[in-house]
C-alpha positions as a printed NumPy array, in Angstrom:
array([[-20.126, -16.834,   5.473],
       [-17.221, -19.355,   4.975],
       [-14.463, -17.331,   3.599],
       [-11.107, -17.239,   5.111],
       [ -8.334, -14.66 ,   5.629],
       [ -5.038, -14.904,   4.406],
       [ -1.819, -14.02 ,   6.317],
       [  2.143, -13.783,   5.613],
       [  4.014, -15.269,   8.302],
       [  7.388, -13.606,   8.698],
       [  9.686, -13.731,  11.917],
       [  6.978, -15.503,  13.757],
       [  4.66 , -12.802,  13.295],
       [  1.255, -13.274,  11.149],
       [  0.167, -10.232,   8.816],
       [ -3.018,  -9.954,   7.284],
       [ -2.684,  -9.716,   3.417],
       [ -6.492, -10.181,   2.17 ],
       [ -9.894, -10.895,   3.838],
       [-12.843, -12.594,   2.406],
       [-10.734, -15.137,   0.647],
       [-12.327, -17.293,  -1.847],
       [ -9.702, -18.937,  -3.623],
       [ -6.088, -20.332,  -2.939],
       [ -4.527, -21.536,  -5.87 ],
       [ -1.162, -22.966,  -6.706],
       [  0.661, -20.899,  -9.502],
       [  4.231, -21.076, -11.13 ],
       [  6.387, -20.493,  -8.045],
       [  3.869, -19.198,  -5.677],
       [  0.065, -18.845,  -4.535],
       [ -2.593, -16.903,  -6.165],
       [ -5.327, -15.755,  -3.669],
       [ -8.57 , -14.369,  -4.701],
       [-11.236, -12.686,  -2.524],
       [-15.117, -12.668,  -3.165],
       [-14.819,  -9.398,  -4.499],
       [-12.584, -10.238,  -7.173],
       [ -9.493,  -8.715,  -5.421],
       [ -6.151, -10.882,  -6.735],
       [ -2.812, -11.434,  -5.145],
       [  0.284, -13.477,  -6.185],
       [  2.781, -14.294,  -3.352],
       [  5.912, -16.278,  -4.13 ],
       [  5.687, -18.766,  -1.224],
       [  3.947, -21.801,  -0.115],
       [  0.914, -22.645,   2.229],
       [  2.466, -22.922,   5.769],
       [ -0.905, -24.233,   7.377],
       [ -4.58 , -23.712,   7.356],
       [ -6.652, -22.913,  10.493],
       [-10.141, -24.205,   9.291],
       [-11.93 , -23.522,  12.304],
       [-10.461, -19.768,  12.428],
       [-10.646, -19.492,   8.595],
       [ -7.294, -18.769,   8.184],
       [ -4.747, -19.697,   5.305],
       [ -1.007, -18.939,   6.576],
       [  1.458, -18.375,   3.745],
       [  5.215, -18.372,   4.005],
       [  7.244, -16.417,   1.454],
       [  9.619, -18.332,  -0.625],
       [ 13.414, -17.853,   0.277],
       [ 15.321, -15.722,  -2.227]])
């Protein structure tokens, strides 16, 4: 399987927020992530980086 896991980065610590992510989409003021199971989350933030070999999406919360 080629799905990724999504992590929030806060204070140099990564926290898993969703496994088996299928879609990562920009949305008004943030990022919408959707799993292969249909679970959805909206994070007010931006993509910090992608670890393609490790199947990881790193998201940083927006300031404020």
